[in-house]
C-alpha positions in Angstrom: -90.8 61.1 -123.1 -89.7 60.4 -120.0 -86.2 61.3 -117.9 -84.4 59.6 -115.8 -84.0 61.6 -111.9 -80.8 63.4 -111.7 -79.2 66.4 -109.6 -78.7 69.4 -111.7 -76.1 70.5 -109.6 -73.7 67.8 -109.4 -73.7 66.5 -113.2 -75.6 68.1 -116.1 -78.5 66.4 -118.2 -77.5 64.4 -121.2 -79.1 62.4 -123.5 -80.0 58.5 -122.6 -77.3 56.9 -124.5 -77.5 53.1 -124.3 -74.2 51.6 -123.8 -73.3 48.2 -124.6 -71.2 46.0 -122.0 -69.5 43.1 -123.3 -68.3 40.5 -120.8 -66.4 38.5 -122.7 -63.0 40.2 -123.0 -63.3 43.9 -121.5 -59.4 44.3 -122.1 -59.8 43.4 -126.0 -63.2 44.7 -127.0 -63.0 48.3 -124.9 -61.5 51.4 -126.7 -60.0 54.2 -124.9 -56.7 56.4 -125.8 -54.6 54.4 -128.1 -50.7 54.3 -126.2 -47.9 55.0 -128.5 -46.6 51.4 -128.4 -49.1 48.9 -128.8 -50.1 46.8 -125.9 -50.7 43.3 -125.9 -53.4 41.7 -124.1 -51.3 39.1 -122.1 -49.0 41.7 -120.7 -51.9 43.1 -119.0 -52.7 42.4 -115.6 -56.2 41.4 -115.0 -56.0 42.8 -111.2 -55.9 46.2 -112.4 -59.2 48.0 -112.9 -59.9 49.1 -116.5 -62.5 52.1 -116.5 -63.5 51.6 -119.9 -63.7 47.7 -119.7 -67.3 47.3 -117.8 -68.0 43.9 -117.0 -71.1 42.5 -115.7 -70.7 42.9 -112.2 -70.2 46.7 -112.8 -73.4 47.2 -114.7 -76.2 49.6 -112.4 -79.8 48.4 -112.2 -81.9 51.7 -113.7 -85.7 51.9 -112.6 -88.4 51.3 -115.0 -88.7 54.0 -116.7 -89.8 54.9 -120.4 -88.3 54.0 -122.8 -86.7 56.9 -124.7 -84.5 57.3 -127.9 -81.2 55.9 -127.7 -77.3 56.0 -129.6 -76.0 52.7 -129.5 -71.9 52.7 -129.1 -70.5 49.8 -131.2 -67.6 47.9 -130.5 -65.6 45.0 -131.9 -67.6 42.5 -130.5 -71.4 41.9 -129.8 -72.7 43.2 -127.0 -73.8 41.3 -124.0 -75.6 44.0 -122.1 -77.0 47.2 -123.1 -77.8 49.8 -120.7 -80.0 53.1 -121.8 -78.7 56.8 -120.8 -82.0 58.9 -121.1 -81.2 61.7 -123.4 -81.8 65.2 -122.7 -84.8 67.2 -123.6 -83.9 69.4 -126.7 -84.2 72.7 -124.2 -81.2 71.7 -122.8 -79.0 70.3 -125.8 -77.4 73.7 -125.7 -73.7 74.3 -126.4 -71.5 72.7 -124.0 -69.1 75.1 -121.8 -66.3 72.9 -122.0 -64.3 72.6 -125.3 -64.8 69.8 -127.7 -62.8 67.4 -127.6 -61.7 65.2 -130.5 -60.2 62.0 -130.7 -57.5 61.2 -133.5 -56.1 57.7 -133.6 -53.0 58.5 -135.1 -52.0 61.8 -134.1 -50.4 62.5 -130.9 -52.1 63.6 -128.8 -55.1 61.4 -129.6 -58.0 63.7 -128.1 -57.7 67.7 -129.1 -60.1 70.3 -127.0 -61.7 72.6 -129.1 -61.5 73.4 -132.8 -57.7 74.0 -132.8 -56.3 71.9 -135.6 -52.9 71.2 -137.2 -52.4 70.8 -141.1 -52.8 67.4 -139.5 -56.1 67.5 -138.5 -59.2 65.7 -138.5 -60.2 65.8 -141.9 -56.4 64.6 -142.7 -57.5 61.0 -142.0 -59.6 58.8 -143.8 -61.2 57.0 -141.4 -62.4 59.6 -139.0 -65.9 60.6 -139.8 -67.1 64.2 -140.1 -70.4 64.2 -139.2 -71.4 66.5 -136.4 -75.4 66.0 -136.8 -75.7 63.7 -133.8 -74.0 64.4 -130.5 -72.2 61.7 -129.3 -71.5 61.0 -125.5 -73.3 64.1 -124.9 -70.7 66.1 -126.4 -71.9 68.8 -129.1 -70.3 68.4 -132.5 -69.1 65.1 -131.4 -68.2 61.9 -133.5 -71.9 59.8 -133.9 -69.9 56.9 -133.6 -67.0 56.3 -131.4 -64.2 54.8 -133.7 -63.1 51.6 -134.0 -59.9 51.0 -132.2 -57.4 48.8 -134.3 -53.9 47.4 -132.4 -51.5 46.4 -135.7 -47.9 45.6 -135.7 -45.2 48.1 -135.1 -44.0 49.2 -139.0 -41.0 50.6 -140.0 -39.2 48.9 -137.2 -35.8 46.9 -137.5 -35.9 43.4 -136.3 -33.8 42.5 -133.6 -30.5 40.5 -134.6 -30.0 37.2 -133.4 -28.8 37.3 -129.3 -25.1 37.2 -129.1 -22.8 35.1 -126.7 -23.8 36.8 -123.9 -27.3 36.3 -124.1 -26.9 32.8 -125.1 -25.1 32.1 -122.1 -27.9 34.1 -119.8 -30.3 32.2 -121.7 -28.6 28.9 -120.6 -28.0 29.9 -117.1 -31.8 30.9 -116.7 -32.8 27.2 -118.2 -30.3 25.6 -115.4 -32.0 27.6 -112.8 -35.5 26.8 -113.4 -34.2 23.1 -113.8 -35.6 20.7 -111.1 -32.0 19.5 -110.8 -30.3 21.0 -107.6 -26.9 20.7 -109.3 -28.1 22.2 -112.4 -29.4 25.1 -110.4 -25.9 25.7 -108.9 -23.7 24.5 -111.0 -22.3 27.8 -112.2 -21.5 28.0 -108.6 -20.2 24.9 -107.9 -17.8 25.3 -111.0 -16.7 28.7 -109.7 -15.9 26.9 -106.3 -14.3 24.2 -108.1 -12.0 26.7 -109.8 -11.2 28.5 -107.0 -10.0 25.2 -105.1 -7.7 24.1 -108.1 -6.4 27.6 -108.3 -5.4 27.2 -104.6 -4.1 23.7 -105.1 -2.0 25.0 -107.7 -0.2 27.1 -105.4 0.2 24.8 -102.6 1.2 22.2 -105.1 4.0 24.3 -106.0 5.0 25.1 -102.7 5.1 21.9 -101.3 7.4 20.9 -104.3 9.7 23.8 -104.2 10.3 24.3 -100.5 13.6 24.7 -99.1 14.5 24.2 -102.9 17.4 26.8 -104.8 14.7 29.2 -106.4 17.0 28.6 -109.8 14.4 25.4 -110.0 11.3 27.4 -110.7 11.7 26.5 -114.4 9.4 29.0 -115.5 11.4 31.9 -114.5 13.6 31.0 -117.4 11.1 30.3 -119.8 8.5 32.7 -120.0 10.1 35.4 -117.4 7.1 34.6 -114.9 8.5 34.8 -111.6 7.2 32.8 -108.7 5.7 36.1 -107.2 3.7 36.5 -110.3 2.6 32.8 -110.4 1.0 32.9 -106.9 -0.9 36.5 -107.6 -2.3 35.5 -110.4 -3.6 32.5 -109.0 -4.3 34.0 -105.8 -6.7 36.5 -107.8 -8.2 34.2 -109.8 -9.3 32.2 -106.4 -10.4 35.1 -104.8 -12.7 36.0 -107.7 -14.0 33.0 -108.5 -14.5 32.6 -104.6 -16.5 35.3 -104.2 -19.0 34.5 -107.5 -20.9 31.7 -105.4 -20.5 33.6 -102.6 -22.1 36.8 -103.8 -24.8 34.5 -105.5 -25.6 32.9 -102.1 -26.1 35.9 -100.6 -28.4 37.1 -103.4 -30.6 34.0 -103.1 -30.8 34.4 -99.0 -32.2 37.7 -99.7 -35.7 36.4 -101.3 -35.7 33.8 -98.4 -35.1 36.7 -95.5 -38.7 37.9 -96.8 -40.7 34.8 -96.7 -40.6 34.2 -93.1 -42.0 37.1 -91.5 -42.5 41.0 -92.8 -39.3 42.6 -92.6 -38.2 46.3 -93.9 -38.3 47.4 -97.4 -34.7 48.6 -96.5 -33.2 44.9 -95.9 -33.8 44.5 -99.8 -31.2 47.1 -100.7 -28.7 45.6 -97.6 -28.9 42.1 -99.2 -28.6 43.2 -102.6 -25.3 45.6 -101.6 -23.9 42.5 -99.7 -23.9 40.7 -102.8 -21.8 43.4 -104.3 -19.0 44.0 -102.0 -17.5 44.7 -98.4 -19.4 47.6 -97.4 -22.5 45.8 -97.8 -21.4 42.9 -96.1 -20.6 44.7 -92.8 -24.1 46.6 -92.9 -25.8 43.2 -93.3 -23.6 41.2 -90.4 -24.7 44.4 -88.2 -28.4 44.1 -89.3 -28.7 40.7 -89.1 -26.4 40.5 -85.7 -24.5 37.4 -87.2 -27.6 35.0 -86.3 -28.8 34.4 -90.0 -26.9 32.6 -92.5 -26.4 35.3 -94.7 -24.0 36.9 -92.0 -21.6 34.0 -92.7 -21.5 35.2 -96.5 -20.9 38.6 -95.3 -18.0 37.7 -93.3 -16.8 35.5 -96.1 -16.6 38.9 -98.2 -15.2 41.1 -95.6 -12.2 38.6 -95.1 -11.7 38.2 -98.8 -10.1 41.5 -98.7 -6.9 39.7 -97.2 -6.9 37.0 -99.6 -4.1 38.7 -101.6 -1.8 39.8 -98.8 -2.2 36.8 -97.0 -0.9 34.6 -100.6 1.9 37.2 -100.8 3.2 36.5 -97.2 3.2 32.5 -97.6 6.7 32.6 -99.8 9.7 34.2 -98.8 13.2 34.2 -100.4 15.8 34.6 -98.1 19.6 33.7 -98.9 21.5 30.7 -97.8 25.1 29.3 -98.9 24.9 26.4 -101.5 27.4 24.1 -102.6 29.1 25.4 -105.7 30.1 23.5 -108.6 33.8 23.8 -108.4 35.6 22.2 -105.0 38.2 24.3 -103.1 41.6 23.3 -102.0 43.7 24.3 -99.1 47.4 22.9 -99.0 48.7 21.1 -96.5 52.4 19.1 -96.5 53.3 15.8 -95.4 57.0 16.0 -96.5 58.9 19.1 -96.4 61.6 19.1 -98.8 62.7 22.4 -100.1 64.9 22.7 -103.2 68.3 22.3 -102.3 71.3 23.3 -104.3 75.0 22.9 -102.4 77.0 25.2 -101.6 81.2 24.3 -101.3 83.9 26.2 -99.7 87.7 25.1 -99.8 86.3 21.4 -101.1 83.8 20.8 -98.4 80.3 21.4 -98.7 78.9 24.3 -96.6 76.0 24.9 -93.8 73.6 26.7 -95.1 70.0 28.1 -94.0 66.5 27.2 -95.4 65.7 29.9 -98.2 62.4 29.7 -97.8 61.9 30.3 -94.3 65.2 32.4 -93.1 63.6 35.5 -94.4 60.2 35.1 -92.4 62.2 33.9 -89.5 64.7 36.7 -89.2 61.9 39.8 -89.0 60.5 38.0 -85.9 64.3 38.0 -84.7 64.7 41.9 -84.8 61.7 42.8 -84.9 58.0 42.0 -84.3 57.3 39.6 -87.2 54.9 39.6 -89.9 51.8 41.5 -89.7 48.7 39.7 -91.3 47.3 41.7 -94.6 43.8 43.4 -94.4 42.3 42.1 -97.2 37.8 42.1 -98.0 36.5 41.9 -94.2 39.1 40.2 -92.3 43.4 39.4 -93.6 44.5 37.8 -96.7 45.7 34.5 -96.3 48.9 33.3 -95.5 48.9 30.1 -97.5 47.7 29.6 -101.2 44.3 28.5 -100.7 41.8 28.4 -103.8 38.1 29.1 -103.1 36.1 30.0 -106.1 33.6 31.8 -104.7 33.3 34.1 -101.6 32.6 30.9 -99.0 34.8 28.1 -98.4 34.8 25.1 -96.3 37.2 22.4 -95.8 37.1 18.7 -93.4 39.7 18.6 -90.5 43.2 18.0 -92.2 46.4 17.1 -91.1 49.5 19.1 -91.6 53.4 19.1 -90.5 53.7 22.1 -88.8 56.2 23.7 -86.1 55.2 24.1 -82.7 56.0 26.5 -80.0 55.5 26.1 -76.3 57.0 28.5 -73.4 57.1 28.2 -69.8 58.2 30.9 -67.2 60.9 29.5 -64.6 61.5 30.2 -61.3 64.8 32.3 -61.2 65.7 31.6 -57.5 65.8 28.1 -58.7 68.0 28.4 -61.8 70.2 32.0 -61.4 72.3 33.1 -58.3 72.7 36.5 -58.0 76.4 37.3 -57.1 79.6 39.5 -58.2 82.4 37.1 -60.1 85.3 37.9 -62.0 84.7 36.0 -65.4 84.8 36.1 -68.7 83.0 39.3 -70.6 81.0 37.5 -73.3 78.4 39.3 -74.0 79.4 43.1 -74.2 79.0 45.1 -77.6 82.7 46.4 -76.9 84.5 42.8 -77.2 86.3 42.6 -80.4 87.7 39.1 -79.7 86.5 35.4 -81.0 84.9 33.0 -78.5 87.1 30.2 -80.4 90.3 32.0 -79.6 89.8 32.7 -75.9 90.6 36.4 -76.3 87.7 37.9 -74.9 88.3 40.0 -71.9 87.8 39.6 -68.1 86.5 41.9 -65.1 84.1 42.1 -62.6 80.7 41.3 -63.4 77.7 41.3 -60.9 74.1 39.7 -61.4 72.2 36.8 -61.9 74.4 33.7 -63.2 73.4 30.3 -64.3 75.9 27.7 -63.4 77.6 30.4 -61.3 79.7 27.5 -59.0 80.9 26.1 -62.3 84.3 26.6 -64.3 82.4 28.4 -66.9 79.5 30.5 -65.2 77.2 32.6 -67.3 75.8 36.0 -66.5 72.0 36.4 -68.0 71.4 39.3 -66.2 74.1 42.2 -64.6 76.2 44.9 -65.1 79.9 45.5 -65.6 81.5 46.8 -62.0 84.5 49.2 -62.6 87.1 49.0 -59.6 88.5 52.9 -59.8 91.0 54.5 -56.7 88.2 56.3 -55.6 85.5 53.7 -55.5 83.2 51.3 -58.1 81.4 52.5 -61.1 78.8 50.7 -62.7 79.5 50.0 -66.2 77.6 48.4 -69.1 74.5 46.7 -68.6 73.4 43.0 -70.1 69.2 43.9 -70.8 68.4 40.7 -72.8 70.5 37.0 -73.2 69.0 34.2 -75.5 70.7 31.2 -74.9 70.3 28.2 -76.5 70.8 24.8 -74.7 73.2 23.2 -77.2 76.6 24.9 -77.9 76.6 27.1 -80.8 79.4 24.9 -83.0 79.5 21.7 -81.7 75.7 21.5 -81.0 76.8 19.8 -77.7 73.6 19.3 -75.3 73.8 21.4 -72.3 71.8 19.9 -68.8 72.3 16.2 -69.8 69.3 16.6 -72.7 70.0 19.9 -73.8 66.4 21.4 -72.1 65.3 21.6 -68.8 61.3 21.7 -68.9 60.9 19.8 -72.1 63.7 17.0 -71.8 60.5 14.6 -73.4 60.6 16.8 -77.2 62.5 14.7 -79.8 64.6 16.7 -82.3 64.0 20.1 -81.3 64.5 23.1 -83.8 65.6 25.6 -81.0 65.6 25.0 -77.1 66.7 28.4 -75.4 66.5 30.1 -72.4 65.2 34.0 -72.7 66.1 36.4 -69.7 65.2 39.9 -69.8 65.5 42.6 -67.6 62.2 43.7 -65.8 62.0 47.4 -66.8 65.2 48.3 -69.1 68.8 48.9 -67.6 67.4 50.7 -64.1 65.9 47.6 -63.0 69.4 46.0 -63.8 71.3 48.6 -61.8 68.7 48.1 -59.0 69.9 44.4 -58.9 66.1 43.3 -59.5 65.4 39.8 -60.7 64.6 39.3 -64.4 62.3 37.6 -66.3 63.1 33.9 -67.4 61.5 31.3 -70.1 62.5 28.5 -71.5 60.9 28.1 -75.2 60.9 25.2 -77.4 60.2 24.8 -81.1 59.7 21.5 -82.8 58.1 19.6 -85.6 54.6 18.4 -84.9 51.5 17.5 -86.7 48.3 19.9 -86.8 45.3 18.7 -86.9 43.3 22.1 -88.2 40.1 23.1 -89.2 40.1 26.2 -92.0 37.2 28.5 -93.4 37.4 31.1 -95.8 34.3 33.4 -95.9 33.8 37.0 -97.3 37.7 37.6 -97.9 38.3 36.4 -94.1 39.9 33.3 -93.7 40.2 31.5 -90.1 41.4 28.2 -89.3 41.3 26.6 -85.9 44.0 23.9 -84.4 41.9 20.7 -83.5 45.0 18.9 -82.0 48.6 18.6 -82.2 51.0 15.9 -81.9 54.9 15.5 -81.2 57.4 13.1 -81.5 58.3 12.3 -77.6 60.0 9.2 -78.1 63.8 9.0 -76.6 66.6 9.1 -78.9 70.1 9.9 -79.2 70.8 13.8 -80.4 70.6 14.2 -84.1 74.2 15.8 -84.2 77.5 14.4 -84.5 80.7 16.4 -84.9 83.9 15.5 -86.2 87.4 17.0 -85.7 89.1 18.1 -89.2 92.7 17.5 -88.9 95.1 20.9 -89.2 96.3 19.7 -92.7 93.2 19.8 -93.9 92.6 23.0 -92.2 91.2 22.3 -89.1 88.0 22.8 -87.8 85.2 21.4 -86.4 82.9 19.3 -88.9 79.1 19.1 -87.5 76.3 17.1 -89.4 72.8 16.4 -88.5 72.5 12.5 -89.0 68.7 12.0 -88.4 65.4 12.1 -90.6 62.6 13.8 -88.7 59.7 11.2 -88.7 56.2 11.9 -86.6 53.9 8.9 -86.7 50.5 10.1 -84.7 48.6 7.4 -83.5 45.4 6.4 -85.5 43.3 7.2 -82.1 45.0 10.6 -81.6 42.2 13.4 -81.3 40.4 14.6 -84.3 41.0 12.0 -86.9 38.0 10.7 -87.8 36.7 9.3 -91.6 36.2 13.2 -92.4 40.0 13.8 -91.6 42.3 13.9 -94.3 45.5 12.8 -93.1 48.7 10.3 -93.7 50.1 8.4 -91.4 53.8 9.8 -91.2 55.3 13.0 -91.7 59.0 13.8 -92.2 61.5 16.1 -93.0 64.7 14.5 -94.2 68.0 15.6 -92.3 69.5 18.1 -94.8 66.3 20.4 -94.7 66.0 19.9 -90.9 69.9 20.9 -90.6 69.4 24.0 -92.8 66.3 25.2 -90.6 68.2 24.8 -87.5 70.8 26.7 -88.9 68.8 29.9 -89.4 68.5 30.1 -85.2 72.4 30.1 -85.0 72.3 34.0 -86.3 70.3 35.1 -83.1 70.8 32.0 -80.5 73.0 33.1 -78.6 72.7 36.8 -78.8 72.7 39.3 -76.3 71.4 43.2 -76.0 73.4 45.3 -73.7 73.5 49.2 -73.1 76.3 51.2 -71.6 73.8 53.0 -69.1 70.3 53.8 -68.4 70.4 56.8 -70.5 71.8 55.4 -74.2 70.2 53.4 -76.6 70.8 49.4 -76.2 72.8 47.4 -79.2 72.4 44.0 -80.2 75.3 41.7 -80.2 74.7 38.5 -82.5 76.2 36.3 -84.8 78.8 34.6 -82.8 80.7 32.8 -85.4 84.8 32.2 -86.0 85.4 35.9 -87.2 83.6 37.9 -83.9 79.8 39.0 -83.6 78.0 41.4 -85.2 76.2 44.4 -83.2 73.6 46.6 -84.5 70.7 48.7 -82.7 66.8 47.6 -82.9 63.9 49.9 -83.6 62.0 47.1 -81.5 63.2 44.3 -79.8 60.3 41.6 -79.1 62.4 39.5 -76.7 62.6 42.5 -73.9 60.2 42.5 -71.2 57.1 43.6 -70.8 56.6 42.4 -74.5 54.9 38.6 -74.1 57.6 36.2 -75.2 55.0 33.3 -75.2 52.8 34.7 -77.9 55.7 36.1 -79.9 57.2 32.5 -80.5 53.8 30.8 -81.2 53.3 33.6 -83.9 56.8 32.8 -84.9 55.6 29.2 -85.3 52.6 29.9 -87.1 54.7 31.7 -89.8 57.1 28.5 -90.2 53.8 26.5 -90.8 52.6 28.6 -93.1 56.2 28.1 -95.2 56.1 24.8 -94.7 52.5 24.5 -96.3 53.4 26.9 -99.3 56.4 25.2 -100.3 56.5 23.3 -103.7 56.4 20.1 -101.5 52.9 20.8 -100.7 49.8 18.7 -101.5 46.4 20.1 -101.6 43.4 19.4 -99.6 39.7 19.3 -101.6 36.8 21.3 -99.9 33.7 22.6 -100.7 32.8 25.9 -102.0 29.5 27.7 -101.4 28.2 30.7 -103.2 24.8 32.6 -101.7 21.7 31.9 -103.4 18.1 32.4 -103.1 15.6 29.4 -102.1 12.0 29.1 -101.7 11.4 29.6 -97.4 6.9 28.9 -97.2 5.5 29.7 -93.9 2.1 27.6 -94.3 0.6 29.5 -90.9 0.0 32.3 -93.7 -2.5 29.6 -95.8 -5.0 29.6 -92.9 -7.1 32.4 -94.1 -7.2 31.1 -97.8 -8.0 27.5 -97.1 -10.0 28.3 -93.9 -12.5 31.0 -96.1 -12.4 28.2 -99.3 -13.5 25.4 -97.2 -16.2 28.0 -95.3 -17.3 28.9 -98.7 -18.1 25.2 -99.4 -20.1 24.8 -96.2 -22.4 28.6 -96.7 -22.7 27.6 -100.2 -24.2 23.6 -99.1 -26.3 25.6 -96.6 -27.6 27.7 -98.9 -28.7 25.1 -101.8 -30.1 23.4 -99.2 -32.0 26.1 -98.0 -33.0 27.1 -101.4 -34.1 23.1 -102.2 -36.3 23.4 -99.1 -38.2 26.7 -100.3 -38.3 25.6 -103.9 -42.3 25.6 -103.3 -42.1 28.7 -102.0 -39.5 31.1 -103.9 -37.7 30.7 -107.1 -33.9 30.2 -107.7 -33.7 33.6 -108.4 -29.9 34.4 -106.8 -28.9 38.1 -107.7 -31.0 38.3 -110.9 -32.5 41.6 -111.7 -35.3 40.0 -113.9 -36.9 38.8 -110.3 -36.6 42.6 -108.9 -38.5 43.8 -111.9 -40.9 41.0 -112.3 -41.9 41.2 -108.6 -41.8 45.0 -108.1 -44.2 46.9 -105.9 -47.6 47.9 -107.5 -48.2 51.2 -109.3 -50.3 52.7 -106.7 -47.6 51.5 -103.8 -44.7 53.1 -105.7 -46.8 56.3 -106.1 -47.4 56.3 -102.1 -44.0 55.8 -101.5 -42.3 58.6 -103.8 -45.5 61.1 -104.0 -44.1 64.7 -103.1 -46.6 65.4 -100.5 -44.7 63.3 -98.4 -42.4 64.6 -95.7 -39.6 62.1 -95.7 -37.4 60.3 -98.9 -38.4 56.9 -100.5 -35.0 55.6 -98.6 -36.3 56.8 -95.4 -40.0 55.2 -95.9 -38.5 52.1 -96.8 -36.9 51.8 -93.4 -40.4 52.0 -92.1 -42.3 49.8 -94.8 -42.7 46.3 -94.3 -42.8 43.7 -96.8 -43.2 40.2 -97.2 -42.8 37.8 -100.3 -46.1 35.6 -100.7 -45.2 32.3 -102.5 -46.1 32.6 -106.0 -48.2 35.7 -105.1 -45.6 39.0 -105.1 -45.5 41.2 -102.2 -47.6 42.3 -99.5 -47.0 45.6 -98.0 -47.7 46.9 -94.6 -47.0 50.0 -92.8 -48.3 52.9 -91.2 -47.4 55.8 -93.0 -49.9 55.7 -96.1 -53.6 54.0 -96.1 -54.1 51.1 -98.6 -57.5 51.8 -99.4 -58.7 53.6 -102.6 -59.1 57.1 -102.6 -62.9 58.2 -103.0 -63.3 61.2 -106.5 -64.5 64.2 -105.3 -68.0 65.6 -106.1 -66.8 67.7 -109.1 -65.3 64.7 -110.8 -67.3 62.7 -113.2 -67.5 59.0 -112.7 -65.1 56.3 -114.0 -65.2 55.6 -117.2 -66.0 59.0 -118.6 -63.6 61.2 -120.8 
């Protein structure tokens, strides 16, 4: 028998075995180790080599030698090519030094070496032949015939349930992605962008409607308890999340486009993948692309989207403001002063009375510093009965009858004369007589006189000079004198019109001279010139502006009008016969009428006013009677060391004398200010009287309103429209590359399908490498071939298949 030439040092001699090679379907007709899970033929790659699937091009051409007995290996398909393997001579068919491998298709592992068997050995399977008469494949005690490998359906496995909702949605999206319609391929992203747009539009629409409106107009707060802040927060979160979906998917699509043009580092794949997931990956992508790629725009959108919620929260603010209350406020004004009056009869005749409303207040200004404001809230309590249902009220300008005050400082040298005269001492606190009976004492007085050259000179400031045998001494000093410019009983006018500086004022309440020593009794004894004022109180009309806020009432006199028309004195006196009791009967005969002109300052369509303001003669007379107690009066001191005394109420029976804790008429007190305060207090009493009327005003309350700061919407709206541009550019780019790469976006399926070949994965992850796969990914460069998978290049491995070592069997041998 002829034998083939062989090298005994390389591989042992084997019998010539004919091998059947099938060129039809190598994968289906070959046999080998059966995997755990049956392999479907259509999933096997045609590019990967199968050692037990020889084709015609893999068959070797043998030299023409003698034909030897052969052993035939049968397969499930007819043979197309039969190669003869020479059988070894009988002398070399000795026991192999290797353990005998045995193949069991139904066991794991399916190939056993040696004779060690489990209880489920080869005899346990009925399809395994046990004959060892003829060795197979040159293996002693081997199978005479290779077993037929039968691939069957999996058994004892449960059928998968029907796809759930998520799977159905995914399948629908895959069908849309594979569609030839551009809108369908990007339908989810377009809908997501539109959803973000409508969320932002809902926020902007509500803000436009509620801008500068009270927060109470937000109806959902009452119905559902949802505040405006919560509404904006929810919609901003939804808008941000919806905005990021198209950006993320567009970045995922640009990931595939990035590898189409040129070979790029494999690491870029991970950077793009991370950029589609969050800001950190977007930041790395921005650095990697240096802002020059379209994907950099998507990375910027992802980074700036972190500020969406803070910017939305800054758009709206809720400051407080004063808002008009439903209930109106009111403030008193008086147009006609008519206080209650009850006549008082004495000896059959009606007697003069003082105004019972004004007298208590006015007297406090006579003998003290007047009324003081009462602290209330942040200011003082109003001295008039206002009505304010809230903490802030305002009123239109209004007119009211009032009392006005004027004071002027006078030149003493022009009015008074310093001299020493022997005259009646009508000012002393030691006088016991009556000015009517002319029983007042006389004496030498030195000081400042008015009408010094007349028959009845009046001392305004001076002292009594006592003449003794040893010389003259100083006696009682006159410190203050209040002298009305009408006589106290008959109300006859002095100086012709009863005034020196205010002759134009018609029907004054009081017009008097107020003279005070410059510095108490010492200045009187030093013969220093006194301080002299003329002050007048009169009826007038005020135009006022008032407001009340947080417990503080303020008012401002906008304008004042006084009756300056000429006219006779309102007083008329009658002598009463002695048989009727005697005396003088004085009557105030005129009603007070003040008629401001329509064109007077401060009157407008917003001013509450009347054409005429009046005071009847009885009320006016009673008001004037109050001042008879103090005007005239004097304030005297025995010497510089004693406490002065007030001499007042100079009536028929004689004056009254009292001490004062504080004398507001004595210098250096401000006489002008004191008289103004007295006029205000009297005006408040007039406005508080029963004859008052109420002017309506507005009441305001604190309310929160919606203040919109539109500039904070710049970032959200900017990101919205930039993302639209980015999405449109990505859609356009993917349409242009449709024949080269599919619309895969961030799909994990595409990553799995276009994974690296197994030998490349082994090269990258093999243990003999000196660096990690991540580091190799920075060196390895890849390019996506259209419809062809990845093309890999790099300098750290050789892409050629390594040659087998000499001691290894050729491919296809077990």
